[in-house]
N, C-alpha and C positions, 0 to 999 in steps of 0.2 A: 237480701233477707226480706222477710215480710214487713210491710209497713206497720203492722199492728204488733207492738211488743206487748208482753204480758201486763195487762192493766192491774192485775192483782187487787184485791180489797177495794175495788171501785175507784182507785186513784187515777187521775188524768195521766195520759201519756204525753211525752214531749215529741214534737214532730220536726226536730232538727234534720234538715236534709233528706228529701225523699229517696229511699233506695228503690231501685228497679225491682219489680217482681211481676208475676204473671197478672195479678189483678190490676196493677197500675198500667202495664203494657196494653192489656186489652182495652182499658179505658182510653189510653192515648191514641190507639189506632182506630177508635171509633166504635167499639163494641157497645157503648152505652154509658149512661150516667150511674150505673149501679156501683161503679168503683168507689165513688164517694159514699154511697149509701151503705156499703158494707164495711166501711172503716170502723175498727173497734169491735168487730164481730167475733173475736176469738175469746177464749176463756172457758167455755163450756167443756166439760170432760166426758159428756155422754158419748159412748162409742169407744172411749179410750180403754176402759177396763170391762165394761158391761157388754159381753158378747151376746149375740142372738143365739137362739136355740140351735144346737147342732154344730156350732162353731168350735174349733179346736181351742181349748183353754190355754192361757199362758202358763209358764212354770210359776210355781208359788214363790212369793217373796219370803226370804228367810228373815224373821224378825230380829235375829241376832246380828245380821248383816243387812240392815234395811235398805241399803243402796248398792248392794251387790259387790262384786269383785271384778278386777280388770287387769289386763296386761297391756304393755305399750310397745314402743318401737323395737322391732327385732334387731339385735346386734349379733355379731358372730359368736360371742361367748355368753350372751344372756339378754336381759331386758329389765324393765321395771314392772313390779306387780303392786297392786293397789287394793285397798279395802276401806270400808268405814264400818266401825263396830257400833253396836247399840250403846249410846251414851249412858243409859241407866245402869249399865254394868260397872261404870266407873264410880268408885266410892269416895272420890274427891282428890286423890293423888295421882290420877292417871292409871293406866293399866298396861300390862305386858301382853303382847300377842305373839304367838308362835307361828312361824311360817315354814312350809316345806315344799320342796320341788322334787318330783320323782319322774322316772321314765314311764310309768304307767299309772292308771287311775286307781290301782289298789294300794299304791305307795309301799309295795313290798321292798323296794330298794330306793331309799331316800338319797338323793344326790347332793342336795344342799338344804340347809335349814338354819334357823336362828330365831332370835327374839327381837322384837321391836317395841318401843314404848310409844304410846299415843295418849293424848289428853285433850282437854278443851281448847288448848292453844291452836290446834289444827282441826278443831271441830270433830275430833276422834276419827279423822282420816289417817291413813298410814301409807307410806311408800317404802318398798324394799328394792334396792338395786341388786339384782341377782347376777352373779358372774360365775365363771368356772364351768359353764355347761358346754357340751359338745356343739360344734357348729352344725347348721342346717338340719335342725331336728325339732320335733314336737315334744313338749314335756307337759306335765301336769303339776298344778300347785294348789295349795289350800292354806287356810288360816285356822287357828283355834285359840280360845282363851277360856278362862275359868270364871263363871259367874255363880250367883247364888243357886241357880238351877243346875249347875254342873258344867262340864266341858262343852263349849259351843264351837262346833267345827263347821266351817263354811262348806258350801258346795265346792266341787272340784272344777277348777278352771284350766284352760289350755294356754300355753305360751309357745312362741316360735322363736328359734334362733336363726339368724341370717347365715347364708353360706360363707365359707372362708373367703377372705379377700382375694386369694389367688386361685379360686376355683372357677369353673365354667358351667354355671347352671343352665339347664335346658329350658327353664321357664320361670317366670314370676307372674302371679295372677293376684289382683287385688280389686276390691270394689271401692268406689268413691261416692260420697254422698254429702248432703248438707241440709239444713233447715228442717228441724223437727219441732212443730208446734204442739200445743195441747189444745185440741179442738175436736169437733165431732167427726173425726176420721180415725182410722185404725193404724196401729204401728205394724202393719203386716209387711211393709217393705223391710223393716228390721228383721222380721222372721224369715223373709225370703233371702236376705243376705246371709243369715246364719246357716241357711241350707246350701249355700254356694260352696264350690270347691275352690278355695282361695287361700292365700298366705296371710293376708291381713286386710283390715278395713281402714279406709282413709275417711276421716270426717272433717270437712272444711269449715265447721262452725255453724253459728246459729243453733248450737247444741241446746242452748237455753234461749229464752226470750225474757229479758228483764223488763221491769217497769221503768220507763224512761224518766218519769218524774219522781219515783219513790224508792228505787233500788239504789242505795247510796253507801251504806255501811258495809263492812265485810260480812256481818251477820245477815244483812239483807241479801247479798249475793249468794251466800251459803244456802239460804232458805230456798232460793230459786233452783239451785242445783239439786237440793234434796227433793223438791217437788218433781223435777223432771226425771231424776234417777230412780224414783219410786216405780217407774214403769217396768213391768216384768219382762217385756219384749226387749227393751233396751238393755236390761241387765243380762238377759240370756245372750244377746249378741256380744256383749263384752266378755262374757264367760267363755264363749266358744272360740272367739278369734281375738288376736291382738288388735288394738285400735290405735292408729296413728292420727293424732288430733291436732287441730289448729283452731284458734279463735277467730270469730268474725265480730260484727258489731252487736249481735244479740247478746254477747257475753259482757258488753260494756254499757253502751247507750247508742241509740240510733245515729249512724254516721260518724262513729268515733274516729278521731285522729289524734295526732301528738299533742294537741292543745287541750285535751280533756283535763278538767281541773283535778287537783289533788285535794284530799286524800282519796277521792272516789276512784281515780284511775288505778292507784296502787291496790285499793280494796278489791277491785274487779280482778286484777292480775293475781293477787294472793289467793282468792277463792278458786280461780281457774286451776292454778297449780295444786291446790289442796285436793280438788275433786277430779283431776285427770291423771292418768298414768304416765307422767312426764317428769324427768329429772330437771332440777335447776342446773343451768349452765354454770360452770365454775368461774367464768369471767364476767358474766352478766346475769344477775339473779332471775330476771324475767325475760331472758332471751328465749324465743321460741323457734327461730329459723334454724334449720339443722339438716343433716344429710343422713340418708340410709343407703348403704352400699350393698348390692346383691351380686357378689362375686365380680366377674368381668362382664356381667350382662347389663346392669343398669345402676346408675346412681340417681337416687330420689332426692331432689332438692325441695325442701318444704319452706316456703316463703311466708313471712309475716308482712301483710300489706295493711296493717292497722296501726300499730303503736308508734311507728316512726314517721308516718306520712304527713305531708303538708295539709293545711286546713282545707276542708271541703269547700268547693266553689258552688254556690247555690244556683238555683234556676233564675231566669230573668225574663221569661216570656210566658205569660198566662193567657195568651189568646187561644190556646188549644184547650181541650177538656181538662187536662192536667198540665202543669207547667213543664217547660223544657228549658234547655240552655242553648241560647242562640249566639253563635260565635261572631255574628256581624256586630254585636254590641261589645263594647270594651270589657264589660263584666264577664261575658262569655268567652271572649278571646283570651282571657287569662288562663284558660285550660292549656294553652300552648306555651306558657312561660317555661323557659328552659330550666329554671331552678326548682320547679315543683317536683316533689319526689313522693312515691308511695313506699319506697324501701328504706330510705335513709342511706347515707354515704357508706357506712361500714357494711351493711347487708348487700348493697349493690356491688361493692368491690368483691365481696365474698362470692356472690352468685356468678359474677363474670369469671372469677378464678376457677370456680368449680366447673363451669361450662367449658372453659377453654382447656383446662388441665386434667379433667377426669379422663380415665382411660377405658371406661366401660363402653360397650357397644352403643347403649342408649343413655340419653340424658333426659330426665323427667323433671319438669317444673310443676310443683303443686302449690296452688295459691287460692286465697279465699274468694276473689271475684275475677271475672274473666278479662283476658286481653281483647276479646271480641268487641269490635266497635258497634255501638248501639245508637244508630242515627236514624231519625225519622225524615229529615229533609236534607238533601245533598246540595251543597254549594260548590262542589268540586267535581262536576261532570267533565267528560272529555271536551265538550264544546266550550264550557266556561274556562277550562284550563288553557285552551288555545288562545282565548282572548279575555284574560282575567280582568274583572272590574276593579276599581279602587277598593282597597281594603281586603282583597282576596287573600286567603290563607289556605295552604294545602290541607285537605281533609276537613274544611269548614262545613258547617251545617247546623241543624237543630238536633241536639242530642237528647235522648229520652232521660238519661241520668248520667251525670258526671261524677257520681259517687263511686264509680268503679274506675278502671284504667282509662276511660275516656277523659277523666279529670286530671290525668297525669300523662298527657299525650307525649310530651318530649321524652320522658323516661321510657315509656313503652317503645317508642321509635328507636331510642338509643340501644335498648336491649336487642331488638330485632336486627338493627344494623350490625351490631356486634356479632350476632350469630352468623349473619351472611358474610360479613367482611373477614371474620376470623375462621370461616369455613368450619364452624362447629357442627359436627354431624349428628343426625338422628335425634333431634329434640322433639319431644312431645310434651304436652301440658294438660293438666286437668284442673278444674275449678268448680265452684258452686255459687251460692248466694242469690242467683236471679230468680229461682223457682221455674226457670225456663231452660230447657235443654238446647244446647247449640253444638254444632260441629263446624269448625272453620280452619282454613289455612291462614295463618297470621303472617302478614307481610309488613315490612317497614312502611310502605305506602299502600294502603288498602284501596286507593282510588286509581292505582296504576297496575292493572292485572297483567299487562304485557311485559313491563320492564322491571317491576319490583317482585323478586322471587318470594315464594313461601319460605319463611324462616323455620317455622314449626307448625305442627298441627295441635289444635286445642279442642278439648271436649269438656263441655260444661253440663253438669247434671241438673235435673229438676229437683223438686223438693221431696222430702221423705213423707211428709204429711200434706194434706190438701188445704188449699184455700177453698172458699166456697166454690162449688162446682160451677165453672164458667158457663156451661150450657144452660143451666137454669138461672144463673145470676144475670147474665147479659142478654140472653135470648129467651125470656120466660114464656113468650107466646108461641115459640116454635117447638115442634116435636124434637126429642133429643137428637135424632139422627140429623135433622136439618140444622139444629144448633151447632152440632159438631162440624158439619160441612161449612157453616159460616165461619167458625173459628179457623178451620184449615184455609179458608180464603184469606183471612188476615195474615196467617203465616206466609202464604204465597206472595201476598203484596209486599210484606216486609223483605222477603228474600229477593224479590225482583228489584227492590230499591237498594239492596246491599249485596251485590253479587260476590263479594269476598266470603260470604257466609254460605255454607252448603246445606245446613240442616238446622231446623228449629222445631220445637214441640211446645206449644202453648198450653196443651190440654192435660197432659198426663203427669202423675207423680212417679217416682222411681229412683233409680241409681244407675251408675255406670260400672262396667266391668272392664278392666284393662288386662290384657294378656300379652306378655312380652316374651319373645324367643330370640335367638341370635339372628334370625332372618326377617322377623316381622313384629310390628306392634299392632294390636287389634283393640278396638273399643266397641263393646256391645252396650247399647242403651237399653236398659230394662225398664219396663213400665208395669204398674200394678194399680188396680182399682182400690184406693184406700178407703172407700166407703163400703166395701164388701169384705167382711171379716174372713171369708173363705177364699178370697181371690189368690191366684198364683201369679208370679211374675212371668212375663214373656219378653222376647227381644223385639224391639221396635225398629232399630236401625243398627247396622254394623259398619264400622270403618276399618280399613286395613292399610297400614303404612309399611312399605318395604324398607328394610335397612338399606341405606345408601341413597334413598330418594330425597333426603333433606340435607342441606338447603336445596330447594328446588331449582332446577335448570341452571346450575352453576358448575364450574370446572374445578371445584375445590379438591385439594389434596389434603389428607389428614395431617394435622400438625403434631409434632412431637411435644408432649407436655414439658413444661419448664419446671424441673424439680425445685428450683430456687424460689418459685412463687407459689407452688402448689401446697395447699394446707388442708388438713383434715377438717371435716365439717362439724364434728361434735364428739364428745367423749365416747370412746368405744367404737368409733368408725374410722375409716381411712380410705385411701385410694388404692385399689388393687394394682400391683405392678405388672399390668398386662399391656400388650401392644394396642395402638389405636385401632378403632373400628375401620375396616376397609369397605368403601362404598361398593354396592352392587347395583346393577340396573333395576329400576322399578319406579312405579308411580303410586301416589296415594289413590286408593279406591274406596268406595263405600257401596253397601248393598242394603236392602231392607224393604 
């Protein structure tokens, strides 16, 4: 996430635990001292709504539904639909809102309908769990209520149902994204996603940016959601496509973990559930990890890497421009502790079960921050490993940030070992949070490229809105083209020092597009100039993974799922009774 949370009302921000982002990384690798100088430079909304002459205007915000409408996770028989109504229409005892789902946008044939009550206890938000719809279809929904001005009918939204569990879909296509600030850049990446041909949008969090020092009460958190959801481009994206959402630390406090104090922790969770199209889990009110099944093609495992995780381990070396975590020091070596967890015991057992026992061709892991190791100085080179010095530890070094999976090293390795040792086929992952795009084959031991096989391929998206333009911020005396060349030289230097990573983009904003078929998984990295209101998205890089190519270089045979241990992921989902995926020859490739 961005280091700069919403300062709101001039209040100071807390700086617990630096999160890696593009601005920090450029400073770390020597782009200049402007990283510190630009801290706190968000908050302006110029460019957010005020478009230049000739630019395409956003859809108008409906004052009766000031924060839009939305639909959530596709299920074979339905989904969740969401809205927030204008509180002034409530005369004090709450209000009833009518909802309808139809096959077309004229609502000539209403398929499902009902009434739901909302009031101030949920900040006039409402959720409807819609069931009884046909599988694998697009439907339309709307809301209406009566006010002093008459009947207030919302705009028409679209929802998606998933294919039947025993079906064989030809394709699944979704975008994935994260990190939307309010600053002098446009929400045109949102408009670009709304124009894509996809089944749903995945948002990995930093959907909002709270005031680390001042967002405490549930009303404080609600206020930030209202500020962000006032954006018409965001509203339009929600209206056009279902959104599968997860929280990151922007929704809580910078660097949040399981030790966040109450009642602030619960206040943040309550507001998130109020303002997102997500059901409460019947067994755990604030559980967000869950599963979406797409016939026999793919199971989508959405992980929560925030609320259960062990306390963040801070930096311990300030000899570089910005601090790092040095594993030669005991405080840094703590990242290797075997009992540290990002998932918690219950979620880790769940994800292992779903990886091993799902019968879909593809298994997808979605999580807020990447598995990709982000190390600036390597203490585990082949030469050092042959003659290790005292205190040597596998994968040791100076890490840019241990706020992501680098701070939970043993659990990451445990998951990668599990995938390889259990011969779990065809695992891909997507993530966000860094503001930097990455493509990497993730191995149990990322310093052993010969003997440690690639367990999965991971793709990390950049941000939806811009940090200050790094060309002008870090190289103000250079022409833009020369500054861009300098940034690419930094990318090259980092990749040369981290050969397990194949792709990195420090410069651009955008999102990723995943397309899955029975024979291939493809990732297209889309970029867009968020300082240009009229910009269009283009493809910067494409990766293709053949079914059967993972785990890499192994002689795995598909395992028969154990029905005694297999459990469904969430209400309304399950595991398709299909045969295991059969490996076919192929290797991971990328173009661009």
